[in-house]
C-alpha positions as CSV (number, residue, x, y, z in Angstrom):
1,M,-109.0,56.7,-48.4
2,P,-110.0,55.4,-50.7
3,P,-107.5,56.2,-53.0
4,D,-108.7,59.5,-55.4
5,C,-108.4,57.6,-58.7
6,I,-112.2,56.1,-58.2
7,Y,-112.9,60.3,-58.2
8,P,-113.4,62.3,-60.8
9,Q,-111.3,65.1,-61.6
10,E,-112.9,67.7,-60.0
11,K,-112.6,65.9,-56.5
12,P,-114.0,66.7,-53.3
13,A,-111.9,69.4,-51.3
14,N,-112.0,67.3,-48.0
15,L,-110.6,63.5,-49.1
16,I,-109.4,61.4,-46.2
17,T,-105.4,60.6,-46.6
18,I,-103.4,58.9,-43.9
19,P,-99.9,58.4,-43.6
20,C,-98.5,55.7,-46.0
21,C,-95.0,54.7,-47.3
22,T,-94.5,55.3,-50.5
23,D,-93.6,51.5,-51.5
24,C,-97.2,50.1,-49.7
25,N,-99.0,53.0,-51.6
26,G,-97.6,52.4,-54.7
27,A,-97.7,48.4,-54.3
28,F,-101.2,49.0,-54.6
29,S,-101.6,51.6,-57.8
30,Q,-102.8,49.1,-60.1
31,L,-105.4,47.3,-58.3
32,D,-106.4,51.1,-56.8
33,Q,-107.0,51.4,-61.2
34,K,-108.4,47.8,-61.4
35,M,-110.8,48.6,-58.9
36,R,-111.8,51.7,-59.9
37,N,-112.2,50.4,-63.9
38,F,-114.2,47.5,-63.0
39,F,-116.1,49.6,-60.0
40,A,-116.9,52.8,-62.6
41,I,-117.8,50.4,-65.8
42,I,-120.5,48.0,-63.3
43,A,-122.0,51.0,-62.0
44,G,-122.8,52.4,-66.0
45,D,-124.8,55.9,-65.5
46,K,-124.2,56.2,-61.8
47,S,-120.3,56.7,-62.1
48,G,-120.5,59.4,-64.8
49,E,-117.4,61.0,-66.4
50,L,-115.9,58.3,-64.8
51,G,-117.8,55.5,-66.4
52,K,-116.7,56.6,-69.6
53,K,-112.8,57.0,-68.7
54,A,-112.8,53.4,-67.5
55,Q,-113.9,52.2,-70.3
56,Y,-111.6,54.4,-72.9
57,E,-108.3,53.1,-70.2
58,I,-109.7,49.0,-71.0
59,L,-111.3,49.7,-74.5
60,R,-107.7,50.9,-76.1
61,S,-105.5,48.5,-73.9
62,Q,-105.5,44.4,-75.3
63,K,-104.3,43.3,-72.3
64,L,-106.9,45.2,-69.9
65,S,-109.5,44.3,-72.2
66,S,-108.4,40.4,-72.0
67,D,-108.0,41.1,-68.0
68,F,-111.9,42.6,-68.0
69,L,-113.2,39.7,-69.8
70,S,-111.7,36.6,-67.9
71,Y,-114.3,38.4,-65.4
72,T,-117.3,37.7,-67.3
73,K,-118.9,34.7,-67.1
74,E,-122.3,33.0,-68.5
75,H,-124.9,33.1,-65.0
76,P,-125.7,29.7,-64.4
77,S,-129.7,30.3,-64.4
78,L,-130.2,33.9,-65.6
79,I,-131.6,33.7,-68.9
80,D,-132.2,36.8,-71.9
81,D,-134.8,37.4,-73.6
82,Q,-133.2,35.2,-76.7
83,G,-132.4,32.3,-73.8
84,K,-129.5,32.7,-74.1
85,R,-127.3,33.0,-70.5
86,R,-127.0,36.0,-69.3
87,L,-123.1,37.1,-68.6
88,V,-122.5,38.1,-65.4
89,F,-119.3,39.9,-64.4
90,Y,-117.6,38.1,-61.5
91,F,-115.0,39.9,-59.4
92,D,-111.5,37.8,-57.7
93,K,-113.3,37.7,-54.1
94,D,-108.9,37.9,-53.4
95,E,-108.4,40.9,-55.4
96,L,-111.7,42.6,-53.8
97,S,-110.9,41.1,-50.3
98,R,-107.4,42.6,-50.4
99,W,-108.5,46.2,-51.5
100,L,-111.5,46.5,-49.4
101,V,-109.8,45.0,-46.8
102,R,-106.6,48.4,-46.9
103,V,-110.1,51.2,-47.7
104,V,-111.4,49.8,-44.2
105,K,-107.4,49.8,-43.0
106,G,-106.9,53.2,-43.9
107,L,-110.6,54.9,-43.4
108,S,-110.7,52.9,-39.6
109,F,-107.2,54.7,-39.5
110,H,-108.6,57.8,-39.7
111,R,-111.6,57.5,-37.2
112,N,-109.6,56.7,-34.7
113,K,-106.6,57.4,-34.6
114,T,-104.9,53.9,-34.9
115,R,-103.8,50.6,-36.5
116,I,-106.6,47.7,-36.3
117,S,-104.5,45.0,-34.9
118,D,-102.3,43.1,-38.5
119,S,-103.7,39.7,-36.4
120,S,-107.7,40.9,-36.7
121,V,-109.7,38.5,-38.7
122,Y,-111.8,40.2,-41.8
123,E,-115.0,38.9,-44.0
124,V,-115.7,40.7,-47.2
125,E,-119.2,40.3,-48.6
126,I,-121.1,41.2,-52.4
127,L,-124.2,43.1,-51.8
128,S,-125.2,42.7,-54.5
129,Q,-128.7,42.3,-53.4
130,F,-129.3,45.5,-51.8
131,M,-129.2,48.7,-54.1
132,P,-128.2,52.3,-52.2
133,Q,-131.2,54.3,-51.3
134,P,-131.5,57.4,-54.0
135,S,-132.2,60.4,-51.5
136,N,-129.8,62.6,-50.5
137,T,-129.7,60.9,-46.8
138,F,-128.2,57.9,-46.1
139,P,-128.7,56.2,-41.9
140,L,-124.6,55.9,-41.9
141,E,-123.4,58.0,-39.8
142,D,-119.8,59.3,-42.5
143,G,-118.8,59.4,-46.0
144,L,-122.1,61.1,-47.1
145,E,-119.4,64.0,-48.4
146,F,-118.1,62.0,-51.2
147,R,-121.4,61.0,-52.3
148,P,-122.3,59.6,-55.0
149,H,-118.7,58.5,-55.7
150,F,-118.1,56.4,-52.5
151,V,-120.5,56.2,-49.0
152,Y,-119.2,54.5,-45.7
153,G,-120.5,53.6,-42.4
154,V,-119.9,51.6,-39.8
155,V,-121.4,49.5,-36.9
156,V,-119.0,49.0,-33.4
157,G,-119.3,46.5,-32.0
158,E,-118.0,44.4,-29.0
159,A,-117.5,41.3,-31.4
160,Y,-116.4,43.2,-34.3
161,D,-117.0,46.1,-36.1
162,F,-119.2,46.4,-39.2
163,W,-118.0,47.9,-42.5
164,V,-120.4,49.7,-45.3
165,L,-118.5,50.8,-48.8
166,I,-120.8,51.8,-51.4
167,F,-119.4,52.8,-54.4
168,Y,-121.2,55.1,-57.1
169,D,-124.2,55.1,-55.4
170,H,-125.0,51.6,-56.9
171,L,-121.7,48.8,-55.8
172,M,-123.0,47.8,-52.1
173,F,-119.5,45.6,-50.3
174,S,-119.3,44.8,-46.2
175,V,-116.2,44.2,-44.0
176,T,-116.4,42.6,-40.8
177,V,-113.6,43.5,-38.3
178,K,-112.9,40.6,-35.8
179,P,-110.6,40.0,-33.3
180,S,-108.4,37.1,-33.6
181,A,-108.6,35.0,-30.6
182,E,-105.7,35.8,-28.8
183,Q,-107.3,39.1,-29.1
184,R,-110.4,39.0,-27.5
185,T,-111.1,39.1,-23.4
186,P,-114.2,39.6,-21.9
187,N,-115.4,42.4,-21.5
188,N,-113.1,44.0,-23.9
189,L,-113.1,45.9,-28.0
190,M,-110.3,45.0,-30.3
191,Q,-107.3,46.9,-29.3
192,P,-105.6,48.3,-31.9
193,T,-102.1,48.8,-32.1
194,R,-100.9,51.8,-32.5
195,C,-98.9,53.2,-35.4
196,T,-95.9,54.1,-35.1
197,R,-94.8,54.6,-38.6
198,G,-96.2,55.3,-42.0
């Protein structure tokens, strides 16, 4: 976690793995590939061989090409040198949120050995206004071993946990995990339910 398709063929030796049933894992396989392709293409040269692989996969399939182009729309105010509106890639928020929340659930289980409660509330943001630091150091506690393909960090608070996810040193997202109203109790952190099955 995140899915190993976001890494090049020579993958890091210590990828994060978590228990998951075959049906659940298979249900996300197409979305995993889709997000990898979108992230790698948007990241350009920073995604290296994966960007080329993603371009090849999308260009050779009319369905994937049409799908990718359907996310590209004219920006309402950005103008290029010829006076035309710039084309900008817009993620489907529901699709992106579903995928990123799954990644956070996996990383949280890896850290805490318990599942996040099913009644928790998630807020996903695209942090397009921020660019990852170019140095090899990053002010987050985890995830540097997977750079430049993936970096993550979490700030654990009493009211919520705030996750930052960075892909290909280019795309930054945040996922805020809040306990539901039923879970909130004074002086109590969010209590995840223990994982009882894969």
